[in-house]
C-alpha positions in Angstrom: -28.9 -6.7 41.1 -27.5 -4.7 38.4 -24.4 -5.6 36.7 -21.1 -4.0 37.6 -19.9 -2.0 34.7 -16.2 -2.8 35.7 -17.0 -6.5 35.4 -18.8 -6.0 32.0 -15.9 -3.8 30.6 -13.5 -6.6 32.0 -15.2 -9.3 30.0 -15.4 -7.3 26.7 -11.9 -6.2 27.2 -10.4 -9.6 27.8 -12.1 -11.4 25.1 -11.4 -8.6 22.7 -7.7 -8.5 23.4 -7.3 -12.2 23.4 -9.3 -12.3 20.0 -7.1 -9.5 18.5 -3.8 -11.0 19.9 -4.6 -14.8 18.6 -5.7 -13.5 15.3 -3.4 -10.8 14.2 -0.4 -10.7 16.6 0.5 -14.1 18.0 2.2 -15.5 15.1 4.5 -12.5 14.6 5.6 -11.8 18.2 8.7 -13.6 17.6 11.0 -13.0 14.5 10.1 -15.9 12.4 12.0 -14.7 9.3 12.4 -18.0 7.4 10.2 -20.9 6.6 10.5 -24.6 5.3 8.6 -27.6 4.6 8.6 -30.4 7.1 9.7 -33.7 6.0 7.8 -35.5 8.7 4.8 -34.8 11.0 4.1 -36.7 14.1 0.5 -36.2 15.3 1.3 -36.6 18.9 -2.0 -37.4 20.2 -2.6 -36.8 23.9 -5.7 -37.8 26.2 -7.4 -35.0 27.9 -10.4 -34.3 29.9 -12.1 -33.3 26.6 -10.9 -36.2 24.7 -8.0 -37.0 22.3 -6.1 -33.7 21.5 -3.2 -33.3 19.0 0.0 -31.4 19.5 1.8 -32.2 16.3 5.5 -32.2 16.0 7.0 -31.0 12.8 10.5 -32.3 11.8 12.5 -30.3 9.4 16.1 -29.5 8.4 17.9 -26.4 8.2 21.4 -26.1 6.5 21.6 -30.0 6.9 20.8 -29.8 10.6 17.7 -31.7 11.9 15.2 -29.9 14.1 11.9 -30.5 15.4 9.0 -28.0 16.4 6.3 -28.9 18.7 3.0 -27.2 18.4 2.1 -25.6 21.7 -1.6 -25.2 21.0 -3.5 -28.3 20.6 -6.7 -29.4 18.7 -9.2 -32.1 18.3 -8.5 -32.1 14.5 -5.8 -34.1 13.0 -2.9 -32.1 11.4 -3.5 -31.7 7.6 -0.5 -33.3 5.7 -0.6 -30.4 3.2 -0.1 -27.8 5.8 3.4 -28.7 6.5 5.0 -25.4 6.9 7.5 -24.5 9.6 8.3 -20.8 10.6 11.5 -20.2 12.3 14.3 -17.8 13.2 17.2 -18.3 10.8 19.6 -17.5 13.7 18.2 -20.0 15.9 16.1 -22.6 14.1 15.1 -24.2 17.6 12.6 -21.0 17.9 9.9 -21.9 15.6 6.1 -22.3 15.0 4.2 -24.9 12.9 1.5 -24.1 10.4 -0.8 -26.3 12.5 -0.3 -23.9 15.5 -0.6 -20.8 13.4 -4.1 -21.9 12.0 -5.4 -23.0 15.4 -4.5 -19.6 17.1 -6.1 -17.7 14.2 -9.2 -19.7 14.5 -9.4 -19.4 18.3 -8.7 -15.6 17.9 -11.9 -15.3 15.6 -13.8 -17.1 18.1 -12.9 -14.8 20.9 -13.6 -11.7 18.7 -17.2 -13.1 17.8 -17.7 -13.9 21.7 -16.8 -10.2 22.5 -19.2 -8.8 19.9 -22.0 -11.0 21.3 -21.4 -9.8 24.7 -21.5 -6.2 23.6 -24.8 -6.6 21.6 -26.7 -9.0 23.9 -25.8 -7.7 27.3 -29.1 -5.6 27.7 -29.4 -2.8 30.1 -32.1 -3.3 32.8 -34.4 -0.5 33.5 -33.2 1.4 36.6 -35.6 1.7 39.6 -33.8 4.4 41.2 -36.5 7.0 40.9 -39.1 4.6 42.1 -37.0 3.8 45.2 -36.6 7.3 45.9 -40.5 7.8 46.0 -40.9 4.7 48.3 -38.3 5.7 50.7 -38.4 9.5 51.1 -41.7 11.2 51.7 -41.8 14.9 50.5 -44.1 17.4 49.2 -45.2 17.0 45.5 -43.2 20.1 44.3 -40.0 18.7 45.6 -40.7 15.3 44.6 -41.4 16.5 41.1 -38.0 18.5 41.1 -36.1 15.3 42.5 -37.8 13.3 39.6 -36.7 15.8 37.0 -33.1 16.0 38.5 -33.0 12.0 38.4 -34.2 12.1 34.8 -31.4 14.7 33.9 -28.7 12.5 35.5 -29.9 9.3 33.9 -30.0 11.1 30.5 -26.3 12.5 31.2 -25.3 9.0 32.3 -26.8 7.3 29.3 -25.1 9.9 26.9 -21.7 9.2 28.7 -22.2 5.4 28.3 -23.0 5.8 24.7 -19.9 7.8 24.0 -17.8 5.1 26.0 -19.3 2.5 24.1 -18.5 4.1 20.6 -15.0 4.9 21.7 -14.4 1.0 22.2 -16.2 0.0 19.1 -14.2 2.7 17.3 -10.9 1.5 18.3 -11.8 -2.2 17.4 -13.2 -1.1 14.1 -10.2 0.9 13.1 -7.7 -1.9 14.0 -9.8 -4.4 12.2 -10.2 -2.1 9.1 -6.4 -1.6 8.9 -5.8 -5.5 8.8 -8.7 -5.7 6.2 -7.3 -3.0 4.0 -4.0 -4.7 3.9 -5.5 -8.1 3.2 -7.5 -6.7 0.4 -4.2 -6.2 -1.5 -3.5 -9.7 -1.0 -7.0 -10.8 -2.1 -6.6 -8.7 -5.3 -3.3 -10.4 -6.1 -5.0 -13.8 -5.2 -7.7 -13.2 -7.8 -5.2 -12.1 -10.5 -2.9 -15.1 -9.9 -5.9 -17.7 -9.9 -4.5 -19.2 -13.2 -0.9 -18.8 -12.5 1.5 -21.8 -12.4 2.8 -22.9 -9.1 6.6 -23.8 -9.0 9.9 -23.6 -7.1 12.5 -21.2 -8.2 16.3 -21.9 -7.3 18.8 -19.3 -6.2 21.4 -18.2 -8.7 23.3 -15.1 -7.4 23.0 -11.7 -6.0 22.3 -9.1 -8.6 25.0 -6.5 -9.0 24.7 -2.7 -8.6 21.8 -2.9 -6.1 21.7 0.5 -4.6 18.7 0.0 -2.4 19.4 0.7 1.4 16.5 -1.6 2.5 16.6 -4.5 -0.1 19.2 -6.5 -1.8 18.0 -7.8 -5.2 18.8 -11.6 -6.0 18.3 -13.7 -9.1 16.4 -17.1 -9.2 15.6 -19.4 -11.8 13.0 -21.9 -12.8 11.9 -24.0 -15.7 8.5 -23.0 -17.1 6.0 -25.3 -18.6 7.5 -25.1 -22.1 10.8 -26.1 -21.0 12.6 -22.7 -21.0 14.8 -21.6 -18.4 13.6 -18.2 -16.8 15.3 -15.9 -14.4 13.6 -13.6 -12.2 14.6 -10.9 -9.7 13.6 -11.1 -6.1 14.0 -8.5 -3.5 15.0 -9.6 0.0 15.3 -7.6 3.1 18.9 -7.0 4.0 18.1 -8.3 7.5 16.6 -11.5 6.1 18.6 -14.7 5.0 18.5 -15.6 1.5 16.7 -19.0 0.8 18.3 -21.6 -1.7 14.7 -22.0 -3.1 11.3 -20.2 -2.9 7.9 -21.0 -4.0 6.5 -18.9 -6.6 3.3 -18.6 -8.9 4.1 -17.3 -12.4 2.1 -16.1 -15.3 2.5 -18.8 -18.1 2.1 -16.3 -20.8 4.7 -13.9 -19.1 7.0 -15.8 -16.7 8.3 -12.4 -15.5 5.1 -11.7 -13.8 5.1 -13.8 -10.5 4.2 -13.7 -6.9 6.1 -15.1 -4.0 4.6 -17.6 -1.5 2.6 -15.6 1.1 1.6 -12.9 -1.4 -1.5 -14.7 -2.3 -4.2 -16.6 -0.3 -5.4 -20.2 -0.3 -9.1 -21.2 0.5 -8.8 -20.8 4.2 -7.2 -17.2 3.9 -10.1 -16.1 1.6 -12.6 -17.6 4.2 -10.9 -15.7 7.1 -10.9 -12.7 4.9 -14.7 -12.9 4.5 -15.2 -13.5 8.2 -13.3 -10.4 9.1 -15.5 -8.2 6.7 -18.7 -9.8 8.1 -17.5 -8.8 11.7 -16.7 -5.4 10.7 -20.1 -4.9 9.0 -21.7 -6.0 12.3 -19.5 -3.7 14.4 -20.2 -0.6 12.0 -24.0 -1.4 12.2 -23.9 -1.5 16.0 -21.7 1.6 16.0 -24.3 3.8 14.3 -27.4 2.1 15.7 -27.9 4.2 18.7 -31.0 2.4 19.6 -29.4 -0.9 19.8 -26.1 0.5 21.1 -28.0 2.2 24.0 -29.3 -1.5 25.1 -25.6 -2.5 25.6 -25.2 -3.2 29.5 -22.8 -0.6 30.7 -23.9 0.4 34.2 -21.9 3.5 35.5 -23.3 2.7 39.1 -21.2 0.9 41.6 -24.0 -1.8 42.3 
């Protein structure tokens, strides 16, 4: 029996949408406009059907008040003590997300995207037996039989062309969305490479810079002590809708301390790995998009059976 086209579309769409949601959207649905470091992490191991799962609880403080943030997604891996960031809503710190949860969602998102690509590539269309069935079930003269076969071939060819267009439209949308994210992350990768020898430190808030005429950002002065023991002051732009932090993590150029990057403007090893994975997936999708022979084998039947 032929695979139902609606069922195939459903599987591809579900895995693709879930993958895109977990990879790019899940961590940004709520307004986590602030972040801090947890002073304590409880692994919170729980027994399940698949073994021990960890839903770590992060304990943190905001303006002297203590809060806790429990990871809503679990994993079989113990929480890494170095990944101790908590992202929260400055207006209501009980709305929060742990770095453990963010990393797990991103990892699962990539898996769903890969699965959706595998579904597209390896669901091979079975040859249609419609023309043969017509010959067996209907006895007609040779001329009419030849005409029917020609019509069947024309219809089959038209269906295949339409199916190819539909596949390319779906692939094109996925490629476009993925390309936008990669282009944005390329800027961060360039900054990461440039800052590979920069010094990491903490800058402390001093005061707001006067005469700031920007309608979107306010400029604030932060200070830190460089490796030579000199006090350095830097100007940091903060959105008018965001809360000004008392301290921020930065990476600065030891030769020119005024040249710096704030936390989040560069990637660690895991961020670089995910960037490479996304590029590999993009290349595979582009190859599939332009490979008519391979794309034509993708199983998308337009018949109801």
